[in-house]
matplotlib code that plots the C-alpha trace (Angstrom):
import matplotlib.pyplot as plt

x = [-76.8, -79.1, -81.3, -85.1, -86.7, -86.1, -82.2, -81.4, -82.9, -81.3, -78.0, -78.1, -78.7, -76.2, -73.1, -72.8, -74.3, -76.6, -78.7, -81.5, -79.9, -77.6, -77.0, -76.7, -76.4, -77.9, -79.6, -83.1, -84.6, -88.1, -88.2, -92.4, -94.2, -98.0, -99.4, -99.7, -95.9, -95.0, -94.3, -92.7, -89.7, -89.7, -88.9, -86.5, -84.9, -84.5, -83.1, -79.9, -78.3, -78.9, -80.4, -80.4, -82.5, -79.7, -82.2, -85.2, -86.0, -86.2, -88.3, -92.0, -94.5, -98.1, -101.8, -104.3, -104.8, -106.4, -107.7, -109.6, -108.5, -110.5, -109.3, -107.0, -104.1, -104.3, -104.1, -101.0, -99.2, -100.0, -98.5, -95.6, -95.4, -96.1, -93.3, -90.8, -91.3, -91.0, -88.1, -86.6, -87.7, -89.0, -92.5, -95.6, -99.1, -101.5, -104.5, -107.8, -105.4, -105.5, -103.9, -100.3, -100.1, -102.0, -101.0, -97.7, -97.7, -100.2, -97.9, -94.8, -92.7, -92.8, -90.6, -89.9, -86.8, -86.9, -86.0, -88.7, -88.9, -92.5, -93.4, -96.7, -96.8, -99.3, -95.9, -95.6, -98.5, -95.5, -94.6, -97.5, -95.2, -92.0, -90.8, -89.5, -90.6, -91.1, -93.4, -90.7, -91.2, -90.4, -87.0, -85.9, -87.8, -85.4, -82.5, -83.1, -84.4, -80.6, -78.5, -80.0, -79.4, -80.8, -79.8, -81.2, -81.6, -82.3, -84.8, -86.2, -89.0, -92.2, -93.0, -97.1, -97.6, -101.9, -103.4, -107.1, -108.4, -111.6, -115.0, -117.9, -118.5, -114.9, -112.5, -108.6, -110.0, -111.0, -107.6, -106.9, -108.7, -108.1, -104.1, -104.4, -106.3, -104.3, -100.7, -101.9, -101.6, -97.8, -97.0, -94.8, -93.2, -90.3, -90.6, -90.9, -94.2, -93.0, -96.5, -96.4, -99.1, -101.1, -104.0, -102.0, -101.4, -105.0, -105.7, -105.4, -103.5, -105.4, -106.6, -102.6, -101.8, -105.1, -103.1, -99.7, -101.7, -103.0, -100.5, -98.6, -101.6, -99.4, -97.2, -95.0, -91.8, -93.2, -95.0, -93.6, -94.8, -92.6, -93.1, -95.7, -97.5, -100.2, -97.5, -96.1, -99.1, -99.9, -96.4, -96.9, -100.0, -98.7, -95.3, -93.1, -90.2, -86.6, -87.4, -85.5, -87.8, -86.5, -86.8, -86.1, -83.5, -84.6, -83.7, -83.9, -84.1, -87.9, -88.4, -91.7, -93.3, -97.2, -99.8, -103.5, -105.9, -108.4, -111.0, -112.9, -111.9, -116.1, -116.8, -114.6, -115.2, -112.7, -114.7, -113.5, -110.5, -108.8, -107.8, -106.7, -110.1, -111.3, -114.2, -116.9, -119.4, -121.9, -120.7, -122.1, -124.8, -128.0, -126.2, -127.4, -125.3, -125.1, -122.5, -121.3, -117.7, -116.3, -112.7, -108.9, -105.5, -106.9, -110.4, -110.7, -109.3, -111.4, -112.2, -113.4, -115.9, -117.0, -118.2, -119.9, -121.8, -122.2, -124.4, -126.1, -127.1, -131.2, -131.1, -131.3, -129.0, -131.0, -133.2, -131.2, -127.7, -124.8, -123.2, -120.1, -117.7, -114.2, -112.6, -108.5, -107.2, -108.3, -107.6, -110.2, -113.0, -112.8, -112.8, -115.6, -117.8, -117.1, -118.0, -121.1, -120.2, -120.8, -123.9, -124.8, -123.6, -125.6, -128.8, -128.5, -128.3, -124.7, -122.4, -119.1, -116.7, -113.2, -110.3, -108.1, -108.1, -111.3, -112.9, -110.7, -108.8, -110.7, -110.1, -112.5, -116.0, -117.5, -117.6, -119.8, -121.8, -121.1, -122.5, -122.8, -121.5, -119.5, -118.6, -115.6, -113.5, -110.4, -107.1, -108.3, -110.6, -108.9, -110.5, -110.6, -109.6, -112.2, -112.7, -114.4, -113.1, -116.6, -118.0, -117.4, -116.1, -116.4, -113.5, -114.8, -114.7, -115.7, -119.1, -120.2, -120.3, -122.1, -124.1, -124.7, -125.2, -128.4, -130.2, -129.2, -126.9, -124.0, -125.0, -123.4, -123.1, -123.2, -127.2, -126.7, -123.5]
y = [-39.9, -38.0, -39.8, -40.2, -39.0, -42.8, -42.7, -39.3, -40.4, -43.5, -41.8, -39.3, -42.5, -44.4, -41.5, -42.4, -41.7, -44.8, -45.8, -48.2, -51.4, -51.2, -52.1, -49.8, -49.3, -47.0, -44.9, -45.1, -41.5, -43.4, -47.3, -48.1, -51.6, -52.1, -55.4, -57.3, -57.0, -55.4, -58.9, -60.7, -57.9, -58.1, -61.8, -61.6, -58.3, -60.2, -63.4, -61.0, -60.8, -57.1, -55.8, -51.7, -50.1, -47.8, -44.5, -45.7, -41.8, -42.9, -46.1, -46.2, -49.2, -48.8, -50.1, -50.2, -53.4, -54.6, -51.6, -52.6, -55.8, -58.6, -61.0, -62.3, -63.3, -60.2, -59.1, -60.3, -58.9, -55.6, -55.9, -57.5, -54.0, -52.4, -53.6, -53.6, -49.9, -48.7, -50.3, -49.0, -45.8, -45.5, -43.9, -44.8, -45.4, -46.5, -48.5, -46.0, -43.5, -44.4, -46.0, -46.1, -44.2, -41.4, -41.0, -40.7, -37.8, -36.2, -36.5, -34.8, -37.7, -37.8, -35.2, -34.7, -36.3, -38.6, -42.3, -44.3, -48.3, -49.4, -53.8, -52.8, -53.0, -49.4, -47.4, -45.8, -43.2, -41.1, -40.4, -38.3, -36.0, -36.5, -39.2, -42.6, -45.0, -48.8, -51.7, -54.6, -58.1, -58.0, -59.8, -56.2, -54.3, -56.4, -55.9, -51.8, -52.1, -53.5, -51.0, -47.5, -49.2, -51.4, -52.9, -51.7, -53.0, -49.2, -50.2, -48.9, -46.1, -45.4, -41.7, -40.5, -37.2, -37.2, -34.5, -32.7, -32.4, -35.1, -34.3, -33.8, -37.3, -39.3, -39.4, -39.8, -43.7, -43.9, -42.4, -45.1, -47.8, -46.9, -47.0, -50.3, -51.8, -50.0, -51.5, -54.9, -56.1, -57.0, -54.2, -52.1, -55.2, -53.5, -50.5, -47.0, -44.7, -40.9, -39.2, -35.4, -33.1, -30.9, -33.7, -34.2, -30.5, -30.2, -32.7, -32.1, -33.2, -36.1, -37.5, -38.0, -39.8, -42.2, -42.2, -42.8, -46.4, -47.7, -48.2, -50.2, -53.2, -52.6, -54.1, -51.0, -50.5, -47.1, -44.1, -40.8, -37.2, -34.2, -31.0, -27.9, -25.0, -27.9, -30.3, -27.3, -25.5, -29.8, -29.8, -26.5, -27.0, -30.0, -28.5, -29.9, -27.9, -28.1, -29.8, -31.1, -31.9, -34.1, -33.1, -35.9, -34.8, -33.1, -35.9, -38.9, -42.4, -43.9, -47.4, -46.0, -43.3, -42.8, -40.2, -39.8, -37.7, -37.4, -34.7, -37.9, -40.2, -41.8, -44.1, -46.6, -50.0, -53.3, -56.8, -59.6, -61.3, -58.8, -55.2, -54.6, -56.6, -53.2, -52.2, -48.7, -48.3, -47.8, -52.0, -52.8, -50.4, -51.9, -55.0, -55.4, -54.9, -56.6, -53.8, -50.8, -50.3, -46.3, -46.1, -47.3, -45.8, -45.4, -43.3, -43.0, -39.1, -36.7, -35.0, -38.8, -38.3, -35.0, -36.6, -39.3, -36.9, -34.9, -37.6, -39.1, -36.2, -36.1, -39.9, -43.0, -46.1, -48.5, -51.2, -54.6, -52.9, -52.2, -48.8, -49.2, -46.1, -45.6, -42.2, -42.7, -41.3, -39.7, -35.9, -36.5, -38.6, -34.7, -33.2, -35.2, -34.4, -30.5, -30.7, -32.9, -35.4, -37.9, -36.7, -37.5, -40.5, -41.7, -40.0, -41.6, -44.7, -45.6, -47.8, -45.4, -47.5, -46.0, -44.7, -48.3, -50.3, -51.7, -54.3, -53.9, -57.3, -58.9, -60.1, -57.7, -56.1, -56.2, -59.8, -59.8, -63.3, -65.8, -65.0, -61.9, -58.3, -55.7, -52.0, -50.9, -48.1, -50.3, -51.2, -55.2, -57.7, -60.5, -63.6, -63.4, -59.9, -59.4, -61.9, -64.0, -65.9, -66.7, -63.2, -60.9, -57.2, -54.8, -51.6, -47.9, -44.2, -43.1, -41.3, -44.1, -46.5, -43.7, -43.7, -47.3, -47.6, -45.2, -47.1, -51.3, -51.9, -50.2, -46.5, -44.2, -41.4, -39.1, -39.2, -37.6, -35.0]
z = [-39.6, -38.6, -35.8, -34.5, -31.6, -30.0, -31.0, -30.0, -25.9, -25.8, -27.5, -24.4, -21.8, -23.4, -23.6, -27.5, -30.5, -31.5, -34.2, -35.6, -34.5, -31.9, -28.8, -26.1, -22.3, -20.8, -17.9, -16.9, -15.7, -14.5, -13.5, -12.7, -11.7, -10.9, -8.6, -11.9, -11.8, -9.5, -6.6, -10.0, -10.1, -6.9, -5.8, -8.8, -7.5, -3.9, -6.0, -7.6, -3.9, -4.2, -0.8, -2.2, -5.3, -6.7, -7.2, -5.5, -6.0, -10.0, -8.7, -8.3, -7.2, -8.1, -7.1, -10.1, -11.6, -8.8, -7.1, -3.7, -3.6, -4.4, -2.4, 0.4, -2.5, -3.7, -0.8, 0.7, -3.0, -2.0, 1.2, -0.7, -2.4, 1.2, 3.0, 0.4, -0.9, 2.6, 2.9, 0.1, 0.3, -3.4, -4.6, -4.0, -5.1, -3.1, -4.0, -5.1, -6.5, -9.4, -13.3, -12.9, -16.7, -15.3, -12.2, -12.8, -15.1, -12.7, -10.5, -12.8, -12.8, -17.2, -18.3, -22.4, -23.4, -20.8, -20.7, -18.5, -18.4, -16.9, -16.4, -18.3, -21.7, -22.4, -20.5, -23.9, -23.7, -21.5, -25.5, -25.6, -23.4, -25.3, -23.6, -24.9, -22.6, -23.3, -21.5, -20.9, -17.9, -14.4, -15.0, -16.8, -14.1, -11.4, -13.0, -13.7, -9.7, -9.1, -11.5, -13.1, -16.1, -18.9, -21.8, -24.9, -28.5, -30.8, -33.0, -36.2, -36.6, -38.4, -38.7, -39.5, -41.0, -39.7, -41.9, -41.2, -38.4, -37.2, -37.7, -35.3, -33.2, -33.8, -31.5, -30.3, -30.1, -33.7, -34.5, -33.5, -34.2, -37.8, -37.7, -36.0, -38.8, -41.6, -39.7, -37.7, -34.5, -36.0, -37.9, -35.6, -34.3, -32.3, -33.3, -32.3, -33.9, -33.9, -35.0, -36.7, -38.6, -37.9, -37.0, -33.6, -33.1, -33.4, -30.8, -27.1, -24.5, -23.4, -26.5, -27.5, -24.1, -25.9, -29.2, -27.7, -25.6, -28.0, -30.9, -29.0, -30.3, -33.4, -32.1, -31.0, -28.4, -28.4, -29.5, -29.2, -29.9, -30.5, -27.5, -28.7, -27.1, -25.6, -24.2, -22.5, -21.1, -19.9, -18.0, -16.4, -15.0, -13.8, -12.0, -14.6, -14.6, -16.4, -19.8, -22.0, -26.0, -28.5, -32.2, -34.9, -37.3, -40.8, -42.4, -40.4, -41.0, -41.5, -42.0, -43.2, -43.6, -43.9, -44.3, -43.3, -43.7, -40.6, -42.7, -43.4, -40.4, -39.1, -35.7, -35.8, -33.3, -32.9, -33.3, -30.6, -30.3, -31.7, -31.2, -35.5, -36.3, -37.0, -39.1, -39.5, -36.9, -39.3, -40.3, -37.0, -35.6, -34.4, -32.8, -29.1, -25.8, -22.1, -20.7, -21.5, -20.2, -19.9, -18.4, -18.7, -18.7, -22.5, -21.9, -17.9, -18.6, -17.7, -21.0, -22.2, -19.4, -20.2, -23.9, -22.1, -19.8, -23.1, -24.4, -21.3, -20.0, -18.9, -20.4, -18.5, -19.7, -21.4, -18.9, -20.7, -20.6, -18.1, -17.2, -15.7, -15.7, -13.8, -13.9, -14.2, -10.9, -7.8, -9.2, -12.3, -9.8, -7.7, -11.2, -12.4, -9.3, -9.9, -12.1, -12.0, -14.5, -11.0, -11.1, -15.1, -14.7, -11.5, -12.4, -15.6, -13.6, -14.4, -11.5, -10.9, -9.0, -7.9, -9.6, -11.1, -14.3, -12.8, -15.0, -17.5, -16.6, -15.2, -12.1, -10.1, -11.0, -13.8, -15.4, -18.2, -18.0, -20.6, -25.1, -23.0, -25.7, -24.2, -25.7, -23.8, -23.7, -23.5, -25.4, -25.6, -26.6, -26.8, -24.9, -21.5, -21.5, -19.2, -17.4, -19.4, -22.2, -23.0, -23.6, -27.3, -26.5, -29.0, -28.9, -29.5, -28.0, -25.1, -27.2, -29.1, -25.1, -23.9, -27.1, -27.6, -23.4, -24.1, -26.8, -25.4, -29.2, -31.3, -31.9, -33.6, -31.8, -33.4, -32.9, -30.5, -30.9]

ax = plt.figure().add_subplot(projection="3d")
ax.plot(x, y, z, "-o")
ax.set_aspect("equal")
plt.show()
C-alpha cells in the first residue's frame, strides 16, 4: 500500500514499512523540552535509574516560557535544567534566546524527513520544514532521553489542498483560524494534516510555520508540508545541509481529503474561550479592547513584526489600550532593530519585551485584569491562558492586532492596508 509522509518517516526510523494503525518503535532525531516541561522530564529520567542521556547531541532544553524568571521557584527549576544539561553535555538555549519553535529551526536543528519529539504541544511547527514533529508528555521525553527511541501508533492522515491566493489584508493566521473553524477542535484527533496546493506554495516560510503551529488546535498529532524551492532557500540561509525530503506516494491512503479556496477569504477572529469559536472579523468590528499582544511561537516572526510595523508607522496606540510586542527570538529582535521596526513600535508607544513566550503563558508580564478584553496573535484563548480566567481573549492576525491597537477596538486591518 502507498504511504503518506508520516507513514514514510516512521518507516524510515523504525526500519520497517508501517501504515496507519500500526505500532512501531522508532529512532528519534531530536528531543526537546522547555522550562515548563523539562524539570518533570529530568525527575522522571532520574527515577528510571539511568545515569547518562543516550544521545546528548540529539537533545536540547530551552528556557522560553518564563524568560527571564519571574520568581524564586521558577529560578530553581531553571537551575535544575542548567545543571542537568551541563552534566549530560546536552544542547541548551538560555533565557532570552527565544521561543523553542523559532530558535530550533534558526539554529539548524530541524531537517526534512526528521522525526522529532518535543514536550510542548506546538512542536508540530517544524512540519513547515517537512519534519514529522509531535508534542508529547514529559515522561515520554524521559524515555526518549533514556533510549533515543520511542514507541508510536502510526496516525491516519488528512490531506488538505489550498487553492487560490490570499487577498490583501488576509494572512496565514486567518487561514489557520478558518481551517480550525471548519475542522473544529477535535476534528483531527490523533491525525496528521498534510497541506498541499498552490495556496500553500504562495505562502512565505514564516507563514507556513504559523499554519503548522496553529493546526494543533484541531487535535492533530502533527501538520506537515512538502519541500519546495522556498523551503530549500530557507534551509540554505540557515546552513542546513544533508536534506532528505519526504513526499507522499501518488496514491497514498488518506482518511479525509479536503479542499479550500483562499481567494475570497476574509480576516478571521476566534472568540473566547475556544480556538474553534471562529467568525469573520467583520461580525465583531467595533468591539472595544483593553490589551493587544503581538508575539508567540505562532506570530512572533520577522514577517509578523514587519506587517505590524507597516500599520503602526507614524501612529499611536489608542490611549485606552496597552500594546505588548515580543519578538520570537534574539535573531528576530536584532533584525527588527536593524530594520527600525523596534523604533516604530516604541514611537507608537508599545511595550517591547525580550524574546520568549511572554504574556501567552500568563506567568509573567502582561496579565490582564478581570473582565478585560485582549486581542492576541497567540494560538490559544482558553480561560486563564494569559493568567486570568476572568479575562476574555480574542485571536487574530498581527495585522488585525496592530490595527485594533490603534483604534482601541477590533478593527479590520484592510482599513490600513
